[in-house]
C-alpha positions in Angstrom: 130.8 230.6 26.7 132.1 228.9 29.9 133.4 225.4 30.0 134.9 224.0 33.1 137.8 221.5 32.8 141.3 221.3 34.3 143.0 221.5 30.9 141.1 224.7 29.8 143.1 227.6 28.4 141.7 230.9 29.3 141.0 233.8 26.9 139.7 237.1 28.2 137.3 239.2 26.2 136.7 242.6 27.9 134.8 245.7 26.6 136.9 248.8 26.1 137.2 252.0 24.2 140.4 254.0 23.6 139.6 256.0 26.7 138.9 252.9 28.9 141.7 250.5 28.0 143.4 250.5 31.4 140.7 248.6 33.3 140.8 245.9 30.6 144.6 245.7 30.9 144.3 245.5 34.7 141.8 242.7 34.4 144.2 240.9 32.0 147.0 240.9 34.6 144.5 239.7 37.2 143.5 236.7 35.1 147.1 236.0 33.9 149.3 237.0 36.9 152.9 237.3 35.9 155.9 238.0 38.1 157.8 240.9 36.6 159.7 242.0 39.7 163.4 242.4 38.8 162.7 241.1 35.3 163.7 242.5 31.9 160.4 243.0 30.1 160.0 243.6 26.4 156.7 244.9 25.1 156.1 244.3 21.4 153.3 246.2 19.7 152.3 245.5 16.1 154.1 248.3 14.2 153.6 247.3 10.6 154.5 250.7 9.0 154.1 254.4 9.3 150.4 255.3 9.5 148.0 257.3 11.6 146.7 255.8 14.9 143.1 255.9 13.6 144.0 253.7 10.5 144.1 250.6 12.8 147.2 249.4 11.0 149.3 249.3 14.2 148.5 248.7 17.8 146.7 251.8 19.1 148.9 254.0 21.3 146.2 253.9 24.0 146.7 250.2 24.4 150.5 250.4 24.4 150.4 253.2 27.0 148.1 251.3 29.3 150.3 248.2 29.2 153.5 250.2 29.8 151.9 252.0 32.8 150.7 248.7 34.3 154.1 247.1 33.8 155.7 250.1 35.5 153.8 249.2 38.7 155.1 245.7 38.8 158.7 246.6 39.5 160.6 245.2 36.5 164.3 245.8 36.3 164.0 247.1 32.7 161.3 247.8 30.1 161.9 247.8 26.4 159.3 248.8 23.8 160.1 247.8 20.3 159.3 246.1 17.0 160.8 245.7 13.5 158.4 247.4 11.1 158.0 246.1 7.6 160.0 248.8 5.8 163.8 248.2 5.9 164.9 251.7 4.9 167.1 253.8 7.2 165.2 255.4 10.0 162.0 253.4 9.3 161.7 252.1 12.8 161.8 255.5 14.5 159.6 257.1 11.9 157.0 254.4 12.3 156.9 254.8 16.1 156.9 258.6 15.9 154.1 259.0 13.4 151.8 256.3 14.7 152.0 257.8 18.2 153.6 254.7 19.6 156.8 256.6 20.5 155.0 258.9 23.0 152.9 255.9 24.3 156.2 254.0 25.0 156.9 256.6 27.7 160.7 256.7 27.1 161.2 253.0 26.9 161.4 252.7 23.1 164.4 251.1 21.6 165.3 250.4 18.0 165.6 246.6 18.5 166.6 246.1 14.9 170.0 247.6 15.4 171.4 244.7 17.5 170.6 241.3 16.0 171.7 237.8 17.0 171.8 234.7 14.9 169.6 231.7 15.9 169.0 228.4 14.3 165.9 228.2 12.1 164.0 225.6 10.1 166.5 224.5 7.4 163.6 223.8 5.0 163.4 227.6 4.7 166.8 228.9 5.8 169.4 227.5 8.2 169.5 230.6 10.5 167.7 233.8 11.2 168.7 237.2 12.6 166.5 238.1 15.6 166.6 241.2 17.7 168.9 240.6 20.7 166.3 242.2 23.0 163.9 239.5 22.1 166.3 236.7 23.0 167.5 238.4 26.2 164.1 239.4 27.6 162.9 237.6 30.7 159.3 238.3 29.8 157.7 239.2 26.5 154.3 240.9 26.3 152.9 240.8 22.7 150.3 243.4 21.7 148.7 242.2 18.4 145.9 243.9 16.5 142.5 242.5 15.5 142.9 242.5 11.7 142.9 240.5 8.5 145.9 239.5 6.4 145.9 238.4 2.8 148.4 235.5 3.4 147.4 234.2 6.8 143.7 235.3 6.7 144.1 237.0 10.1 147.0 238.8 11.8 146.8 237.9 15.5 148.9 236.6 18.3 151.1 234.2 16.3 151.6 236.5 13.4 152.6 239.4 15.6 155.9 237.6 16.4 156.9 237.9 12.7 158.4 241.3 13.8 161.0 239.4 15.8 163.0 239.2 12.6 165.3 242.1 11.7 165.6 243.9 8.4 164.8 242.4 5.0 164.5 238.8 6.3 160.7 239.1 6.5 160.5 239.8 2.8 163.1 237.1 2.1 161.0 234.5 3.9 158.0 235.5 1.9 160.1 234.7 -1.2 161.5 231.4 0.2 158.0 230.2 1.3 156.7 230.5 -2.2 153.0 230.2 -1.5 150.5 231.2 1.3 150.2 227.8 2.9 154.0 227.5 3.4 154.2 231.1 4.5 151.8 230.2 7.3 154.2 227.5 8.4 157.1 230.0 8.3 155.1 232.3 10.6 154.8 229.5 13.2 158.5 228.7 12.9 159.3 232.4 13.7 156.9 232.4 16.6 158.6 229.3 18.1 162.0 231.2 18.2 160.8 232.8 21.4 157.2 232.3 22.5 155.8 235.4 24.3 154.5 235.1 27.8 151.4 237.2 27.6 149.2 238.4 24.7 147.0 241.5 25.0 145.1 242.2 21.8 143.9 245.6 20.6 140.4 244.9 19.3 138.9 248.3 20.0 138.7 248.9 16.3 139.2 246.0 14.0 140.3 245.7 10.4 138.4 243.6 7.8 138.8 243.1 4.1 142.2 243.0 2.3 144.4 243.5 5.4 146.9 244.1 7.0 146.6 247.6 5.7 143.0 247.8 4.6 140.9 251.0 4.8 137.9 248.8 5.9 137.5 249.2 9.7 134.9 247.9 12.2 134.1 249.1 15.7 134.7 246.0 17.8 135.1 247.6 21.3 137.1 244.9 23.0 140.4 244.0 24.5 141.4 240.3 24.4 144.1 238.6 26.5 145.5 235.2 26.8 148.7 233.4 27.8 148.3 231.0 24.8 148.5 232.4 21.3 146.8 229.4 19.6 143.7 229.8 21.8 143.6 233.6 21.3 143.8 233.3 17.5 141.2 230.5 17.5 138.8 232.9 19.3 139.7 235.8 16.9 139.1 233.6 13.9 135.7 232.5 15.2 134.8 236.2 15.8 135.7 236.9 12.2 133.5 234.0 11.0 136.4 231.8 10.0 136.7 228.1 11.1 140.0 228.0 13.0 140.6 224.4 11.8 140.9 225.7 8.3 143.9 227.9 9.0 147.2 226.2 8.2 149.2 228.3 10.8 146.9 227.1 13.5 147.1 223.5 12.3 150.9 223.7 12.4 150.9 225.3 15.8 148.8 222.5 17.2 151.0 219.9 15.5 154.0 221.5 17.1 152.4 221.4 20.6 151.9 225.1 21.0 148.2 224.9 21.9 144.8 223.9 20.6 142.4 225.8 18.4 139.4 223.6 19.4 137.2 226.0 21.4 135.9 223.1 23.5 139.3 223.4 25.2 139.1 227.1 25.7 137.5 228.9 28.6 136.1 232.3 27.5 136.1 234.9 30.2 133.6 237.3 28.8 131.3 237.0 25.8 132.3 235.5 22.5 130.2 236.8 19.6 130.8 236.7 15.9 131.2 240.1 14.2 128.2 240.3 11.8 129.0 240.2 8.1 132.8 240.4 8.7 134.7 240.6 5.4 137.6 238.2 5.1 140.4 238.8 2.6 140.5 237.0 -0.8 142.6 234.2 0.5 140.0 233.2 3.1 139.9 230.1 5.3 138.9 228.0 2.3 142.3 228.6 0.8 144.4 226.9 3.4 142.6 223.6 3.8 144.5 220.4 3.1 141.8 219.3 0.7 143.5 218.8 -2.7 140.7 220.5 -4.6 141.1 223.5 -2.3 144.8 223.5 -2.9 144.1 223.7 -6.6 141.9 226.7 -5.9 144.7 228.2 -3.8 147.2 227.7 -6.7 144.9 229.7 -9.0 144.7 232.5 -6.5 148.5 232.7 -6.3 148.2 234.0 -9.9 146.9 237.3 -8.4 149.2 240.2 -9.1 149.5 243.8 -7.7 147.2 246.3 -9.4 147.7 250.0 -8.9 144.9 252.4 -8.3 146.2 255.4 -10.2 143.8 257.7 -8.5 145.6 257.0 -5.2 149.2 256.2 -6.3 151.7 259.1 -6.0 154.6 257.2 -7.7 156.7 257.4 -4.5 158.4 254.1 -5.3 158.0 252.5 -1.8 156.6 249.4 -3.5 159.6 249.2 -5.9 162.2 249.7 -3.1 160.6 247.1 -0.8 159.9 244.3 -3.3 162.1 241.3 -2.3 162.4 240.0 -5.9 162.5 243.4 -7.8 159.3 242.6 -9.6 158.1 246.2 -9.7 159.5 249.2 -11.6 158.2 252.7 -12.2 157.2 253.2 -15.8 156.5 256.8 -16.6 154.7 257.7 -13.3 153.2 254.5 -11.9 154.7 251.1 -10.8 154.2 248.1 -13.1 154.7 244.5 -12.2 156.6 241.7 -14.0 154.1 238.9 -13.6 156.8 236.2 -14.2 159.0 237.6 -11.3 156.2 238.5 -8.8 155.8 236.0 -6.0 152.6 237.6 -4.6 154.2 238.2 -1.2 151.9 241.2 -0.5 154.9 243.3 0.6 153.9 246.0 -1.8 150.4 246.1 -0.6 151.4 246.1 3.1 153.9 248.9 2.7 152.1 251.3 0.2 151.6 254.5 2.2 148.7 255.5 0.0 146.9 252.1 0.1 147.0 252.2 -3.7 147.8 248.6 -4.3 145.4 245.7 -4.4 145.7 242.2 -5.6 143.6 241.0 -8.5 
């Protein structure tokens, strides 16, 4: 797809494997030249939680390493690699980076950016202020490395959602609670993204995740690296690849309303080949659940009644879901966690952080 117009936003789609990421990264910097000389650069992978690199839950180490090595050649004054993983327990940040392979891929530039927060103004409809990693606010350049995967609340977890890791500690779970429903949570995600819009997005789509993400066992070989300097355009392309109409996603609607970009693909110049992934499985709260149609909203309300269900064949009773629930809706009864349906806000935190992938919503 190649459409020529002065207002076009470019999105690169480049073939890659885990062994051939660097040429794709080099091409991204050619298409989106960025002056890093003497600049403080922060590289933010998607580091949701401790997992194996082959589970496709976090940005693959090969992608992070290729970006770090490229940035090193561009003479920055400083490089920081960091994220705020979903778990808030002591040592969770370092453990996540170590066990996923991201620590080694960071080549000595890793910092626990959650240890030094600053307070910034936020949308008072949700909360008056937010604590954001100081490194985020003080970086001259931010390079975001999202992953091609689904998400139960936002349908997809891409360029905009990756910035949710700017928030320190338990605020991420608190905002799940304050939002109250998936549509409002999608608006929260955009408000967090606006705190500090990254300068470049390089997406790991070598292996994608489908189904009940962002920690689903259902993986697909995609074989691509995507790049853009506009998150809305990148996410519109990703949604299209997943078989979802970008105009149905509330977070893209809000991003466009707030002047952050356009999801209309007639305004996007694809450098490469845009193809839909055949028979791609979207999560239960698919694109139809975020339309502004009142009938659709009623359907959404019924889906919010979903509650965590534990697969006892996978659950080890470790208690991670209990510890991380922002509203204390789970407790261990005998061996396995049980949910208080009246307290549960269906924030998906238990599903996201379960190390055994033993929790689904139903």
